[in-house]
N, C-alpha and C positions, 0 to 999 in steps of 0.2 A: 294629115300626110306626118307620119316622123320623118326626124331631121335622120337623113344616111351619114351611120357612122362608120368609118373603116374599120377593118377585122383590130388593125393596132388599136387604136383608142379603146376599144371595147376591153380588148385584152390585158391593154395599159394597164385600166381600173381592176379588172375580175383576178389580174396574177396579184394583186394586193389585198385581197381580199381570202380568206379562209371560210371554211366552217362553223370551226371551234372560236376561232379568236374575232370578238367583233373591233371596230376600229370606227373611227372620223371623218368626215372628208379634212379635218387639218390635219389628219397622221398619213395621207395619201400623197406620191407625189407626183408632181403636174403642176400644170394652171390651175388652179383654184373653180374657177367660171365652165371651165370645158369640162374639168370632173362633174362637175355636179349637172351639166347636163349630160354626160355621160351615165352615171348614175341613175339618173330620171328614166331614163332609156333602160337603162337594165333592170330597175324595178317593174317597168311596163310591161316586158319581157319575162318576168316571175323569174330571172334568174338571183338574185338578190334580195337580201332582206334588210330592212331597218327604218328607223323612226328619220320620213324625208319633212322639211319643214321648210315650208312655202313663203314666198319675199312678203314682209309683212305691211309693205306697200302695192300689195296684188299687182306687181309686173307679172306678165306673161308673153308667151308668144305663139305663134298659131297654134304649138304642140300643146300649152294650156299654161298653168303657173310656172317661174319660174322659180328653183329653187336656192333660200337663202342658206341653209345648210343640211346636214345630213348626219346624224349618228346612229349607232349601234347595228352599223353595215356588216355584215356578211354575206355569205352567198347559201344559200336555198339550200338546206339537206335533201330534200328530195332531186337535185339536180345533179347529178355524175357531171363528170368532166367528160364524157362522151355527148351527154345533152347539149354542155355549153358550148362546144364545139360545132356542133349542129347547128346551134340557132345561130352564130358567129359567122360559119360558111353558108348561110341563107341571107346575110345581110346584101341587097344588091348592090351591084357593081357603081362605083361614081364616076364617072367620064366627065372629062372638063376640057375644053380648047381653050389654046390662050390665043386673042386676037391682036396683032400688033398695028 
């Protein structure tokens, strides 16, 4: 089961990518480790393309190999803005409670 990401987290990475200009994870603003997790999820959803480099020491979580880096990232051409919004909207709501 994939780790739930908020709409804001997915949009934060997607909004920095385009269909024509490629970027690396180092060029994205925000926390690098969190960006790599979001990139992995966006790639799995088919929203972005690029070269994903797995951790060389084999680090993994329940969702598979962790990423060490990501290069040549861009929004997939076959996905329009409406499709991106639809997938982001389909993300399940995450509910939490604070127990004091």
